[in-house]
C-alpha positions in Angstrom: 0.0 0.0 0.0 1.4 3.4 -0.9 1.0 6.4 1.3 1.6 9.9 0.1 4.4 11.9 1.7 3.3 15.0 3.5 3.8 18.2 1.5 3.5 20.5 4.5 5.7 21.0 7.6 2.5 21.7 9.7 1.3 18.1 8.9 4.6 16.6 10.1 4.5 18.7 13.3 0.9 17.6 13.9 1.8 14.0 13.3 4.8 14.1 15.7 2.7 15.8 18.4 0.0 13.2 18.0 2.7 10.4 18.2 4.1 11.9 21.3 0.7 12.1 23.0 0.0 8.4 22.1 3.4 7.4 23.5 2.7 9.3 26.7 -0.7 7.7 27.1 0.7 4.2 26.4 -1.4 3.8 23.3 1.4 3.5 20.7 5.2 3.4 20.6 6.7 4.8 17.5 10.4 4.8 16.4 12.4 6.1 13.5 14.0 3.6 11.1 17.5 4.8 10.1 19.7 3.8 7.2 22.8 2.1 8.8 25.3 3.7 6.4 24.0 7.3 6.2 22.0 7.7 9.4 19.1 9.1 7.3 15.5 8.5 8.4 14.0 6.0 6.0 10.8 5.3 7.8 9.0 4.6 11.1 7.7 1.6 12.9 5.1 1.6 15.6 3.6 -0.9 18.0 0.2 -0.5 19.6 -0.1 -2.6 22.8 -3.4 -4.3 23.5 -4.5 -6.4 26.4 -2.8 -9.6 25.4 -1.0 -8.7 22.2 0.4 -5.8 20.2 0.0 -4.9 16.5 2.7 -3.4 14.4 2.8 -1.1 11.5 5.5 0.7 9.5 6.1 3.3 6.8 9.2 2.9 4.8 10.9 4.7 1.9 10.4 2.6 -1.3 14.2 2.6 -1.9 14.7 0.9 1.5 12.1 -1.8 1.3 14.2 -4.9 0.6 17.1 -4.4 3.1 14.9 -3.2 6.0 12.3 -5.9 5.6 15.0 -8.5 5.7 16.6 -7.0 8.8 13.1 -6.7 10.5 12.4 -10.4 9.8 15.7 -11.4 11.3 15.1 -9.2 14.4 11.5 -10.4 14.8 12.6 -14.0 14.6 15.4 -13.5 17.1 13.1 -11.7 19.6 10.5 -14.4 19.3 12.9 -17.2 19.8 14.6 -15.4 22.7 11.2 -15.1 24.5 10.3 -18.7 23.8 13.6 -20.1 24.9 13.8 -17.8 28.0 
């Protein structure tokens, strides 16, 4: 699914304020995804905790899709195995 990039600084500021409020209220945790080589922000990932689970969502620059997805799969698999194995 493609999402359009904001064209206005006010939209970005509003989004960040909303993300900060959701973080403070414990509704959502959102982090920036950085390119390892350049340090540039290439997307965001968020988790929304529920009673017994959490759902995840992310936005990612099209040019970074392949490498970040692979790293996310490796990290998710590692985290899942670590929790299962204690």
